[in-house]
Structures are given as C-alpha cells and as structure tokens.
PDB file as gemmi writes it, atoms N, CA and C in Angstrom:
CRYST1    1.000    1.000    1.000  90.00  90.00  90.00 P 1                      
ATOM      1  N   UNK A   1      10.433  14.863 -22.767  1.00  0.00           N  
ATOM      2  CA  UNK A   1       9.952  14.107 -23.804  1.00  0.00           C  
ATOM      3  C   UNK A   1       9.048  12.886 -23.388  1.00  0.00           C  
ATOM      4  N   UNK A   2       9.532  12.287 -22.473  1.00  0.00           N  
ATOM      5  CA  UNK A   2       8.665  11.068 -22.039  1.00  0.00           C  
ATOM      6  C   UNK A   2       7.400  11.611 -21.447  1.00  0.00           C  
ATOM      7  N   UNK A   3       7.375  12.724 -20.706  1.00  0.00           N  
ATOM      8  CA  UNK A   3       6.210  13.173 -20.155  1.00  0.00           C  
ATOM      9  C   UNK A   3       5.270  13.588 -21.269  1.00  0.00           C  
ATOM     10  N   UNK A   4       5.687  14.116 -22.212  1.00  0.00           N  
ATOM     11  CA  UNK A   4       5.023  14.737 -23.442  1.00  0.00           C  
ATOM     12  C   UNK A   4       4.210  13.499 -24.004  1.00  0.00           C  
ATOM     13  N   UNK A   5       4.973  12.416 -24.206  1.00  0.00           N  
ATOM     14  CA  UNK A   5       4.417  11.225 -24.798  1.00  0.00           C  
ATOM     15  C   UNK A   5       3.189  10.652 -23.882  1.00  0.00           C  
ATOM     16  N   UNK A   6       3.475  10.656 -22.431  1.00  0.00           N  
ATOM     17  CA  UNK A   6       2.404  10.193 -21.531  1.00  0.00           C  
ATOM     18  C   UNK A   6       1.142  10.973 -21.557  1.00  0.00           C  
ATOM     19  N   UNK A   7       1.415  12.351 -21.911  1.00  0.00           N  
ATOM     20  CA  UNK A   7       0.142  13.193 -21.910  1.00  0.00           C  
ATOM     21  C   UNK A   7      -0.447  13.382 -23.109  1.00  0.00           C  
ATOM     22  N   UNK A   8       0.222  13.278 -24.283  1.00  0.00           N  
ATOM     23  CA  UNK A   8      -0.255  13.583 -25.614  1.00  0.00           C  
ATOM     24  C   UNK A   8      -0.634  12.359 -26.388  1.00  0.00           C  
ATOM     25  N   UNK A   9      -0.243  11.136 -26.132  1.00  0.00           N  
ATOM     26  CA  UNK A   9      -0.402  10.061 -26.866  1.00  0.00           C  
ATOM     27  C   UNK A   9      -1.608   9.316 -26.376  1.00  0.00           C  
ATOM     28  N   UNK A  10      -2.568   9.252 -27.360  1.00  0.00           N  
ATOM     29  CA  UNK A  10      -3.834   8.740 -26.875  1.00  0.00           C  
ATOM     30  C   UNK A  10      -3.821   7.227 -26.414  1.00  0.00           C  
ATOM     31  N   UNK A  11      -3.148   6.581 -27.188  1.00  0.00           N  
ATOM     32  CA  UNK A  11      -2.987   5.047 -26.699  1.00  0.00           C  
ATOM     33  C   UNK A  11      -2.343   4.989 -25.358  1.00  0.00           C  
ATOM     34  N   UNK A  12      -1.262   5.633 -25.133  1.00  0.00           N  
ATOM     35  CA  UNK A  12      -0.804   5.548 -23.863  1.00  0.00           C  
ATOM     36  C   UNK A  12      -1.570   5.967 -22.841  1.00  0.00           C  
ATOM     37  N   UNK A  13      -2.417   7.076 -23.178  1.00  0.00           N  
ATOM     38  CA  UNK A  13      -3.452   7.536 -22.125  1.00  0.00           C  
ATOM     39  C   UNK A  13      -4.474   6.592 -21.768  1.00  0.00           C  
ATOM     40  N   UNK A  14      -4.986   5.795 -22.809  1.00  0.00           N  
ATOM     41  CA  UNK A  14      -5.909   4.707 -22.644  1.00  0.00           C  
ATOM     42  C   UNK A  14      -5.302   3.697 -21.722  1.00  0.00           C  
ATOM     43  N   UNK A  15      -3.970   3.287 -22.055  1.00  0.00           N  
ATOM     44  CA  UNK A  15      -3.425   2.224 -21.495  1.00  0.00           C  
ATOM     45  C   UNK A  15      -3.188   2.717 -19.832  1.00  0.00           C  
ATOM     46  N   UNK A  16      -2.644   3.856 -19.649  1.00  0.00           N  
ATOM     47  CA  UNK A  16      -2.549   4.220 -18.434  1.00  0.00           C  
ATOM     48  C   UNK A  16      -3.930   4.260 -17.505  1.00  0.00           C  
ATOM     49  N   UNK A  17      -4.935   4.647 -18.193  1.00  0.00           N  
ATOM     50  CA  UNK A  17      -6.366   4.653 -17.565  1.00  0.00           C  
ATOM     51  C   UNK A  17      -6.811   3.266 -17.200  1.00  0.00           C  
ATOM     52  N   UNK A  18      -6.492   2.269 -17.969  1.00  0.00           N  
ATOM     53  CA  UNK A  18      -6.956   0.930 -17.782  1.00  0.00           C  
ATOM     54  C   UNK A  18      -6.182   0.420 -16.528  1.00  0.00           C  
ATOM     55  N   UNK A  19      -4.819   0.706 -16.523  1.00  0.00           N  
ATOM     56  CA  UNK A  19      -4.040   0.345 -15.568  1.00  0.00           C  
ATOM     57  C   UNK A  19      -4.389   0.988 -14.210  1.00  0.00           C  
ATOM     58  N   UNK A  20      -4.698   2.105 -14.174  1.00  0.00           N  
ATOM     59  CA  UNK A  20      -5.097   3.077 -13.066  1.00  0.00           C  
ATOM     60  C   UNK A  20      -6.532   2.275 -12.601  1.00  0.00           C  
ATOM     61  N   UNK A  21      -7.392   2.113 -13.254  1.00  0.00           N  
ATOM     62  CA  UNK A  21      -8.679   1.394 -12.778  1.00  0.00           C  
ATOM     63  C   UNK A  21      -8.437  -0.106 -12.357  1.00  0.00           C  
ATOM     64  N   UNK A  22      -7.462  -0.776 -13.034  1.00  0.00           N  
ATOM     65  CA  UNK A  22      -7.213  -2.183 -12.532  1.00  0.00           C  
ATOM     66  C   UNK A  22      -6.630  -2.043 -11.296  1.00  0.00           C  
ATOM     67  N   UNK A  23      -5.620  -1.224 -11.102  1.00  0.00           N  
ATOM     68  CA  UNK A  23      -4.917  -1.165  -9.736  1.00  0.00           C  
ATOM     69  C   UNK A  23      -5.808  -0.607  -8.635  1.00  0.00           C  
ATOM     70  N   UNK A  24      -6.538   0.292  -8.995  1.00  0.00           N  
ATOM     71  CA  UNK A  24      -7.631   0.911  -7.993  1.00  0.00           C  
ATOM     72  C   UNK A  24      -8.616  -0.183  -7.556  1.00  0.00           C  
ATOM     73  N   UNK A  25      -9.198  -0.972  -8.513  1.00  0.00           N  
ATOM     74  CA  UNK A  25     -10.131  -1.946  -8.227  1.00  0.00           C  
ATOM     75  C   UNK A  25      -9.429  -3.066  -7.210  1.00  0.00           C  
ATOM     76  N   UNK A  26      -8.124  -3.396  -7.650  1.00  0.00           N  
ATOM     77  CA  UNK A  26      -7.422  -4.364  -6.825  1.00  0.00           C  
ATOM     78  C   UNK A  26      -7.185  -3.857  -5.333  1.00  0.00           C  
ATOM     79  N   UNK A  27      -6.782  -2.593  -5.286  1.00  0.00           N  
ATOM     80  CA  UNK A  27      -6.435  -2.003  -3.885  1.00  0.00           C  
ATOM     81  C   UNK A  27      -7.908  -1.976  -3.146  1.00  0.00           C  
ATOM     82  N   UNK A  28      -8.923  -1.608  -3.794  1.00  0.00           N  
ATOM     83  CA  UNK A  28     -10.344  -1.379  -3.275  1.00  0.00           C  
ATOM     84  C   UNK A  28     -10.746  -2.761  -2.698  1.00  0.00           C  
ATOM     85  N   UNK A  29     -10.677  -3.827  -3.604  1.00  0.00           N  
ATOM     86  CA  UNK A  29     -11.149  -5.302  -3.003  1.00  0.00           C  
ATOM     87  C   UNK A  29     -10.176  -5.672  -2.013  1.00  0.00           C  
ATOM     88  N   UNK A  30      -8.934  -5.440  -1.987  1.00  0.00           N  
ATOM     89  CA  UNK A  30      -8.212  -6.007  -1.010  1.00  0.00           C  
ATOM     90  C   UNK A  30      -8.410  -5.350   0.419  1.00  0.00           C  
ATOM     91  N   UNK A  31      -8.576  -3.954   0.413  1.00  0.00           N  
ATOM     92  CA  UNK A  31      -8.962  -3.403   1.631  1.00  0.00           C  
ATOM     93  C   UNK A  31     -10.361  -3.693   2.276  1.00  0.00           C  
ATOM     94  N   UNK A  32     -11.521  -3.886   1.239  1.00  0.00           N  
ATOM     95  CA  UNK A  32     -12.874  -4.272   1.501  1.00  0.00           C  
ATOM     96  C   UNK A  32     -12.681  -5.571   2.030  1.00  0.00           C  
ATOM     97  N   UNK A  33     -12.018  -6.576   1.437  1.00  0.00           N  
ATOM     98  CA  UNK A  33     -11.951  -7.870   2.187  1.00  0.00           C  
ATOM     99  C   UNK A  33     -11.444  -7.885   3.555  1.00  0.00           C  
ATOM    100  N   UNK A  34     -10.352  -7.224   3.837  1.00  0.00           N  
ATOM    101  CA  UNK A  34      -9.897  -6.978   5.085  1.00  0.00           C  
ATOM    102  C   UNK A  34     -10.947  -6.311   6.183  1.00  0.00           C  
ATOM    103  N   UNK A  35     -11.616  -5.353   5.706  1.00  0.00           N  
ATOM    104  CA  UNK A  35     -12.487  -4.623   6.553  1.00  0.00           C  
ATOM    105  C   UNK A  35     -13.745  -5.627   6.719  1.00  0.00           C  
ATOM    106  N   UNK A  36     -14.375  -6.128   5.789  1.00  0.00           N  
ATOM    107  CA  UNK A  36     -15.708  -6.917   5.812  1.00  0.00           C  
ATOM    108  C   UNK A  36     -15.244  -8.284   6.466  1.00  0.00           C  
ATOM    109  N   UNK A  37     -14.116  -8.906   6.119  1.00  0.00           N  
ATOM    110  CA  UNK A  37     -13.709 -10.140   6.862  1.00  0.00           C  
ATOM    111  C   UNK A  37     -13.368  -9.982   8.289  1.00  0.00           C  
ATOM    112  N   UNK A  38     -12.904  -8.851   8.758  1.00  0.00           N  
ATOM    113  CA  UNK A  38     -12.584  -8.619  10.153  1.00  0.00           C  
ATOM    114  C   UNK A  38     -11.434  -9.595  10.555  1.00  0.00           C  
ATOM    115  N   UNK A  39     -10.744 -10.175   9.795  1.00  0.00           N  
ATOM    116  CA  UNK A  39      -9.637 -11.179  10.128  1.00  0.00           C  
ATOM    117  C   UNK A  39      -8.222 -10.602  10.004  1.00  0.00           C  
ATOM    118  N   UNK A  40      -8.188  -9.385   9.574  1.00  0.00           N  
ATOM    119  CA  UNK A  40      -6.728  -8.828   9.398  1.00  0.00           C  
ATOM    120  C   UNK A  40      -5.972  -8.529  10.535  1.00  0.00           C  
ATOM    121  N   UNK A  41      -4.753  -9.145  10.717  1.00  0.00           N  
ATOM    122  CA  UNK A  41      -3.797  -8.950  11.874  1.00  0.00           C  
ATOM    123  C   UNK A  41      -2.397  -8.937  11.374  1.00  0.00           C  
ATOM    124  N   UNK A  42      -1.888  -7.592  11.610  1.00  0.00           N  
ATOM    125  CA  UNK A  42      -0.448  -7.418  11.150  1.00  0.00           C  
ATOM    126  C   UNK A  42       0.512  -7.827  11.944  1.00  0.00           C  
ATOM    127  N   UNK A  43       0.215  -8.349  13.162  1.00  0.00           N  
ATOM    128  CA  UNK A  43       1.273  -8.703  14.118  1.00  0.00           C  
ATOM    129  C   UNK A  43       2.126  -9.874  13.666  1.00  0.00           C  
ATOM    130  N   UNK A  44       1.608 -10.745  12.914  1.00  0.00           N  
ATOM    131  CA  UNK A  44       2.480 -11.892  12.504  1.00  0.00           C  
ATOM    132  C   UNK A  44       3.640 -11.507  11.488  1.00  0.00           C  
ATOM    133  N   UNK A  45       3.070 -10.649  10.376  1.00  0.00           N  
ATOM    134  CA  UNK A  45       3.979 -10.115   9.492  1.00  0.00           C  
ATOM    135  C   UNK A  45       5.077  -9.084  10.157  1.00  0.00           C  
ATOM    136  N   UNK A  46       4.676  -8.235  11.171  1.00  0.00           N  
ATOM    137  CA  UNK A  46       5.679  -7.537  11.853  1.00  0.00           C  
ATOM    138  C   UNK A  46       6.597  -8.311  12.701  1.00  0.00           C  
ATOM    139  N   UNK A  47       5.988  -9.213  13.395  1.00  0.00           N  
ATOM    140  CA  UNK A  47       7.181 -10.071  14.017  1.00  0.00           C  
ATOM    141  C   UNK A  47       8.000 -10.879  13.221  1.00  0.00           C  
ATOM    142  N   UNK A  48       7.472 -11.376  12.070  1.00  0.00           N  
ATOM    143  CA  UNK A  48       8.344 -12.124  11.099  1.00  0.00           C  
ATOM    144  C   UNK A  48       9.429 -11.164  10.485  1.00  0.00           C  
ATOM    145  N   UNK A  49       9.174  -9.972  10.193  1.00  0.00           N  
ATOM    146  CA  UNK A  49       9.995  -8.981   9.681  1.00  0.00           C  
ATOM    147  C   UNK A  49      11.124  -8.704  10.761  1.00  0.00           C  
ATOM    148  N   UNK A  50      10.725  -8.475  12.085  1.00  0.00           N  
ATOM    149  CA  UNK A  50      11.712  -8.379  13.137  1.00  0.00           C  
ATOM    150  C   UNK A  50      12.574  -9.661  13.240  1.00  0.00           C  
ATOM    151  N   UNK A  51      12.038 -10.640  13.022  1.00  0.00           N  
ATOM    152  CA  UNK A  51      12.901 -11.964  13.166  1.00  0.00           C  
ATOM    153  C   UNK A  51      14.133 -11.962  11.955  1.00  0.00           C  
ATOM    154  N   UNK A  52      13.760 -11.444  10.892  1.00  0.00           N  
ATOM    155  CA  UNK A  52      14.732 -11.391   9.942  1.00  0.00           C  
ATOM    156  C   UNK A  52      15.757 -10.358  10.025  1.00  0.00           C  
ATOM    157  N   UNK A  53      15.743  -9.661  11.059  1.00  0.00           N  
ATOM    158  CA  UNK A  53      16.750  -8.535  11.229  1.00  0.00           C  
ATOM    159  C   UNK A  53      18.106  -9.223  11.905  1.00  0.00           C  
ATOM    160  N   UNK A  54      17.901 -10.489  12.280  1.00  0.00           N  
ATOM    161  CA  UNK A  54      19.226 -11.001  12.982  1.00  0.00           C  
ATOM    162  C   UNK A  54      19.963 -11.842  11.939  1.00  0.00           C  
ATOM    163  N   UNK A  55      21.203 -12.155  12.532  1.00  0.00           N  
ATOM    164  CA  UNK A  55      21.950 -13.048  11.583  1.00  0.00           C  
ATOM    165  C   UNK A  55      23.180 -12.209  10.774  1.00  0.00           C  
ATOM    166  N   UNK A  56      23.933 -13.057  10.170  1.00  0.00           N  
ATOM    167  CA  UNK A  56      25.067 -12.379   9.388  1.00  0.00           C  
ATOM    168  C   UNK A  56      24.745 -11.525   8.236  1.00  0.00           C  
ATOM    169  N   UNK A  57      23.511 -12.020   7.524  1.00  0.00           N  
ATOM    170  CA  UNK A  57      23.019 -11.101   6.467  1.00  0.00           C  
ATOM    171  C   UNK A  57      21.574 -10.717   6.623  1.00  0.00           C  
ATOM    172  N   UNK A  58      21.348  -9.657   7.453  1.00  0.00           N  
ATOM    173  CA  UNK A  58      19.751  -9.500   7.817  1.00  0.00           C  
ATOM    174  C   UNK A  58      19.139  -8.911   6.755  1.00  0.00           C  
ATOM    175  N   UNK A  59      17.847  -9.424   6.359  1.00  0.00           N  
ATOM    176  CA  UNK A  59      16.998  -8.989   5.367  1.00  0.00           C  
ATOM    177  C   UNK A  59      16.339  -7.672   5.777  1.00  0.00           C  
ATOM    178  N   UNK A  60      16.481  -7.213   6.973  1.00  0.00           N  
ATOM    179  CA  UNK A  60      15.655  -6.081   7.484  1.00  0.00           C  
ATOM    180  C   UNK A  60      16.681  -5.082   8.077  1.00  0.00           C  
ATOM    181  N   UNK A  61      16.514  -3.766   7.682  1.00  0.00           N  
ATOM    182  CA  UNK A  61      17.641  -2.748   7.817  1.00  0.00           C  
ATOM    183  C   UNK A  61      17.437  -2.340   9.311  1.00  0.00           C  
ATOM    184  N   UNK A  62      18.464  -1.870  10.014  1.00  0.00           N  
ATOM    185  CA  UNK A  62      18.374  -1.477  11.284  1.00  0.00           C  
ATOM    186  C   UNK A  62      17.291  -0.301  11.556  1.00  0.00           C  
ATOM    187  N   UNK A  63      17.261   0.534  10.796  1.00  0.00           N  
ATOM    188  CA  UNK A  63      16.190   1.793  10.895  1.00  0.00           C  
ATOM    189  C   UNK A  63      14.866   1.240  10.874  1.00  0.00           C  
ATOM    190  N   UNK A  64      14.627   0.191  10.191  1.00  0.00           N  
ATOM    191  CA  UNK A  64      13.187  -0.524  10.043  1.00  0.00           C  
ATOM    192  C   UNK A  64      12.880  -1.275  11.324  1.00  0.00           C  
ATOM    193  N   UNK A  65      14.004  -1.864  11.979  1.00  0.00           N  
ATOM    194  CA  UNK A  65      13.974  -2.590  13.235  1.00  0.00           C  
ATOM    195  C   UNK A  65      13.416  -1.541  14.309  1.00  0.00           C  
ATOM    196  N   UNK A  66      14.234  -0.391  14.297  1.00  0.00           N  
ATOM    197  CA  UNK A  66      13.779   0.621  15.326  1.00  0.00           C  
ATOM    198  C   UNK A  66      12.415   1.062  15.102  1.00  0.00           C  
ATOM    199  N   UNK A  67      11.885   1.161  13.960  1.00  0.00           N  
ATOM    200  CA  UNK A  67      10.418   1.544  13.747  1.00  0.00           C  
ATOM    201  C   UNK A  67       9.639   0.435  14.222  1.00  0.00           C  
ATOM    202  N   UNK A  68       9.808  -0.807  13.826  1.00  0.00           N  
ATOM    203  CA  UNK A  68       9.004  -1.941  14.153  1.00  0.00           C  
ATOM    204  C   UNK A  68       9.094  -2.240  15.798  1.00  0.00           C  
ATOM    205  N   UNK A  69      10.194  -2.112  16.293  1.00  0.00           N  
ATOM    206  CA  UNK A  69      10.256  -2.279  17.773  1.00  0.00           C  
ATOM    207  C   UNK A  69       9.490  -1.165  18.771  1.00  0.00           C  
ATOM    208  N   UNK A  70       9.627  -0.017  18.126  1.00  0.00           N  
ATOM    209  CA  UNK A  70       9.153   1.285  19.064  1.00  0.00           C  
ATOM    210  C   UNK A  70       7.922   1.743  18.582  1.00  0.00           C  
ATOM    211  N   UNK A  71       7.367   1.472  17.316  1.00  0.00           N  
ATOM    212  CA  UNK A  71       6.082   1.959  16.858  1.00  0.00           C  
ATOM    213  C   UNK A  71       5.119   1.003  16.457  1.00  0.00           C  
ATOM    214  N   UNK A  72       5.610   0.096  15.521  1.00  0.00           N  
ATOM    215  CA  UNK A  72       4.653  -0.681  14.865  1.00  0.00           C  
ATOM    216  C   UNK A  72       4.087  -1.823  15.755  1.00  0.00           C  
ATOM    217  N   UNK A  73       4.965  -2.540  16.468  1.00  0.00           N  
ATOM    218  CA  UNK A  73       4.482  -3.660  17.193  1.00  0.00           C  
ATOM    219  C   UNK A  73       3.727  -3.225  18.438  1.00  0.00           C  
ATOM    220  N   UNK A  74       4.275  -2.255  19.120  1.00  0.00           N  
ATOM    221  CA  UNK A  74       3.522  -1.750  20.307  1.00  0.00           C  
ATOM    222  C   UNK A  74       2.164  -1.156  20.022  1.00  0.00           C  
ATOM    223  N   UNK A  75       1.900  -0.706  18.890  1.00  0.00           N  
ATOM    224  CA  UNK A  75       0.629  -0.132  18.376  1.00  0.00           C  
ATOM    225  C   UNK A  75       0.146  -0.854  17.190  1.00  0.00           C  
ATOM    226  N   UNK A  76       0.143  -2.186  17.191  1.00  0.00           N  
ATOM    227  CA  UNK A  76      -0.335  -3.040  16.208  1.00  0.00           C  
ATOM    228  C   UNK A  76      -1.699  -2.945  15.893  1.00  0.00           C  
ATOM    229  N   UNK A  77      -2.592  -2.718  16.910  1.00  0.00           N  
ATOM    230  CA  UNK A  77      -3.979  -2.310  16.745  1.00  0.00           C  
ATOM    231  C   UNK A  77      -4.392  -1.209  15.876  1.00  0.00           C  
ATOM    232  N   UNK A  78      -3.481  -0.086  15.916  1.00  0.00           N  
ATOM    233  CA  UNK A  78      -3.698   1.028  15.135  1.00  0.00           C  
ATOM    234  C   UNK A  78      -3.228   0.603  13.701  1.00  0.00           C  
ATOM    235  N   UNK A  79      -2.210  -0.238  13.426  1.00  0.00           N  
ATOM    236  CA  UNK A  79      -2.031  -0.526  12.137  1.00  0.00           C  
ATOM    237  C   UNK A  79      -2.954  -1.539  11.581  1.00  0.00           C  
ATOM    238  N   UNK A  80      -3.667  -2.214  12.361  1.00  0.00           N  
ATOM    239  CA  UNK A  80      -4.663  -3.228  12.042  1.00  0.00           C  
ATOM    240  C   UNK A  80      -5.830  -2.440  11.419  1.00  0.00           C  
ATOM    241  N   UNK A  81      -5.986  -1.162  11.704  1.00  0.00           N  
ATOM    242  CA  UNK A  81      -6.958  -0.206  11.412  1.00  0.00           C  
ATOM    243  C   UNK A  81      -6.591   0.338  10.108  1.00  0.00           C  
ATOM    244  N   UNK A  82      -5.450   0.997  10.266  1.00  0.00           N  
ATOM    245  CA  UNK A  82      -4.899   2.032   9.080  1.00  0.00           C  
ATOM    246  C   UNK A  82      -4.660   1.133   7.771  1.00  0.00           C  
ATOM    247  N   UNK A  83      -4.095  -0.053   7.857  1.00  0.00           N  
ATOM    248  CA  UNK A  83      -3.852  -0.792   6.572  1.00  0.00           C  
ATOM    249  C   UNK A  83      -5.075  -1.012   5.762  1.00  0.00           C  
ATOM    250  N   UNK A  84      -6.034  -1.698   6.310  1.00  0.00           N  
ATOM    251  CA  UNK A  84      -7.320  -1.985   5.474  1.00  0.00           C  
ATOM    252  C   UNK A  84      -7.951  -0.641   5.096  1.00  0.00           C  
ATOM    253  N   UNK A  85      -8.189   0.309   5.880  1.00  0.00           N  
ATOM    254  CA  UNK A  85      -8.765   1.585   5.328  1.00  0.00           C  
ATOM    255  C   UNK A  85      -7.911   2.261   4.504  1.00  0.00           C  
ATOM    256  N   UNK A  86      -6.725   2.306   4.576  1.00  0.00           N  
ATOM    257  CA  UNK A  86      -5.738   2.938   3.620  1.00  0.00           C  
ATOM    258  C   UNK A  86      -5.758   2.177   2.425  1.00  0.00           C  
ATOM    259  N   UNK A  87      -5.829   0.990   2.239  1.00  0.00           N  
ATOM    260  CA  UNK A  87      -6.123   0.276   0.886  1.00  0.00           C  
ATOM    261  C   UNK A  87      -7.367   0.620   0.351  1.00  0.00           C  
ATOM    262  N   UNK A  88      -8.415   0.635   1.137  1.00  0.00           N  
ATOM    263  CA  UNK A  88      -9.774   0.967   0.484  1.00  0.00           C  
ATOM    264  C   UNK A  88      -9.674   2.387   0.030  1.00  0.00           C  
ATOM    265  N   UNK A  89      -9.090   3.399   0.755  1.00  0.00           N  
ATOM    266  CA  UNK A  89      -9.080   4.809   0.316  1.00  0.00           C  
ATOM    267  C   UNK A  89      -8.344   4.963  -0.895  1.00  0.00           C  
ATOM    268  N   UNK A  90      -7.230   4.285  -1.043  1.00  0.00           N  
ATOM    269  CA  UNK A  90      -6.391   4.538  -2.038  1.00  0.00           C  
ATOM    270  C   UNK A  90      -7.046   3.765  -3.439  1.00  0.00           C  
ATOM    271  N   UNK A  91      -7.713   2.757  -3.160  1.00  0.00           N  
ATOM    272  CA  UNK A  91      -8.553   2.144  -4.429  1.00  0.00           C  
ATOM    273  C   UNK A  91      -9.495   3.033  -4.796  1.00  0.00           C  
ATOM    274  N   UNK A  92     -10.211   3.705  -3.864  1.00  0.00           N  
ATOM    275  CA  UNK A  92     -11.409   4.803  -4.359  1.00  0.00           C  
ATOM    276  C   UNK A  92     -10.630   5.695  -4.940  1.00  0.00           C  
ATOM    277  N   UNK A  93      -9.504   6.384  -4.479  1.00  0.00           N  
ATOM    278  CA  UNK A  93      -8.906   7.577  -5.127  1.00  0.00           C  
ATOM    279  C   UNK A  93      -8.419   7.104  -6.566  1.00  0.00           C  
ATOM    280  N   UNK A  94      -7.857   5.937  -6.778  1.00  0.00           N  
ATOM    281  CA  UNK A  94      -7.547   5.583  -8.185  1.00  0.00           C  
ATOM    282  C   UNK A  94      -8.845   5.353  -9.065  1.00  0.00           C  
ATOM    283  N   UNK A  95      -9.710   4.776  -8.578  1.00  0.00           N  
ATOM    284  CA  UNK A  95     -10.931   4.616  -9.441  1.00  0.00           C  
ATOM    285  C   UNK A  95     -11.500   5.734  -9.771  1.00  0.00           C  
ATOM    286  N   UNK A  96     -11.684   6.645  -8.889  1.00  0.00           N  
ATOM    287  CA  UNK A  96     -12.388   7.926  -9.306  1.00  0.00           C  
ATOM    288  C   UNK A  96     -11.584   8.742 -10.017  1.00  0.00           C  
ATOM    289  N   UNK A  97     -10.139   8.857  -9.924  1.00  0.00           N  
ATOM    290  CA  UNK A  97      -9.238   9.630 -10.705  1.00  0.00           C  
ATOM    291  C   UNK A  97      -9.040  11.092 -10.459  1.00  0.00           C  
ATOM    292  N   UNK A  98      -9.867  11.689  -9.561  1.00  0.00           N  
ATOM    293  CA  UNK A  98      -9.649  12.930  -9.193  1.00  0.00           C  
ATOM    294  C   UNK A  98      -8.587  13.271  -8.083  1.00  0.00           C  
ATOM    295  N   UNK A  99      -8.239  12.187  -7.389  1.00  0.00           N  
ATOM    296  CA  UNK A  99      -7.193  12.135  -6.325  1.00  0.00           C  
ATOM    297  C   UNK A  99      -6.145  11.178  -6.773  1.00  0.00           C  
ATOM    298  N   UNK A 100      -5.777  10.983  -8.042  1.00  0.00           N  
ATOM    299  CA  UNK A 100      -4.778   9.869  -8.431  1.00  0.00           C  
ATOM    300  C   UNK A 100      -3.398  10.117  -7.846  1.00  0.00           C  
ATOM    301  N   UNK A 101      -2.800  11.389  -7.779  1.00  0.00           N  
ATOM    302  CA  UNK A 101      -1.606  11.669  -7.270  1.00  0.00           C  
ATOM    303  C   UNK A 101      -1.565  11.438  -5.810  1.00  0.00           C  
ATOM    304  N   UNK A 102      -2.531  11.836  -5.106  1.00  0.00           N  
ATOM    305  CA  UNK A 102      -2.573  11.746  -3.676  1.00  0.00           C  
ATOM    306  C   UNK A 102      -2.762  10.194  -3.451  1.00  0.00           C  
ATOM    307  N   UNK A 103      -3.604   9.452  -4.043  1.00  0.00           N  
ATOM    308  CA  UNK A 103      -3.732   7.998  -3.838  1.00  0.00           C  
ATOM    309  C   UNK A 103      -2.284   7.160  -4.166  1.00  0.00           C  
ATOM    310  N   UNK A 104      -1.595   7.696  -5.064  1.00  0.00           N  
ATOM    311  CA  UNK A 104      -0.442   6.963  -5.465  1.00  0.00           C  
ATOM    312  C   UNK A 104       0.552   7.391  -4.452  1.00  0.00           C  
ATOM    313  N   UNK A 105       0.678   8.425  -3.952  1.00  0.00           N  
ATOM    314  CA  UNK A 105       1.584   8.714  -2.865  1.00  0.00           C  
ATOM    315  C   UNK A 105       1.185   7.902  -1.630  1.00  0.00           C  
ATOM    316  N   UNK A 106       0.067   7.805  -1.174  1.00  0.00           N  
ATOM    317  CA  UNK A 106      -0.258   7.002   0.018  1.00  0.00           C  
ATOM    318  C   UNK A 106      -0.245   5.686  -0.331  1.00  0.00           C  
ATOM    319  N   UNK A 107      -0.377   5.202  -1.493  1.00  0.00           N  
ATOM    320  CA  UNK A 107      -0.170   3.865  -1.910  1.00  0.00           C  
ATOM    321  C   UNK A 107       1.291   3.388  -1.670  1.00  0.00           C  
ATOM    322  N   UNK A 108       2.153   4.282  -2.133  1.00  0.00           N  
ATOM    323  CA  UNK A 108       3.535   3.997  -1.949  1.00  0.00           C  
ATOM    324  C   UNK A 108       3.921   3.926  -0.500  1.00  0.00           C  
TER     325      UNK A 108                                                      
END                                                                             
C-alpha cells in the first residue's frame, strides 16, 4: 500500500523528485569541493574513530576497529581518493535519475 502511494500519488512523486535533486546537488557539491580543493584527508577522522573504541563504553564497535586498523588507516590514501569521487558520482547519479537506486546504494 505504501509503495503504491509513492508510485501513484503525483504530489508525493514531485516531493521525492525535489528531494532527490536536492540530495544529488548536495552530494555533488560536497564531492567537487573535496576534489577541487585538494585538501581532503580522512586520516584524522579515522584516527579519531579509533580513539573512541577505548574505555568502559566505547562508541566504536569491535568489528569497525578491526576494519580501521587493518584496512582503512594503512590505506588512507585510497580512501582519500574514493570518498570525494564517490560523493561526486553519487551526486551525479541522483541528479540524472537514471541510476538512482545504484546511487542510493553506494551513498549508503
């Protein structure tokens, strides 16, 4: 029933299209700002997340710590490339609309 409303109601379709274009523009500009500025560095974020894994009530789960220690931090240069280009491509996918499901998947 809910899916039918999303597909058949014209007002809901317009609202979702506006939301899709807005989110696409936001992702596109975020990615482009990182690519054009050349100042993006994920290492501080990754190390900060790793620091929150300690203590009595860690904010970061153990499986995420393993990912950070073994993949993300040693290969931070790869992530410094993938994040801005991923944001840019997700934004383009949402704006164009022909790859919306794929863009949403990779955006998640």
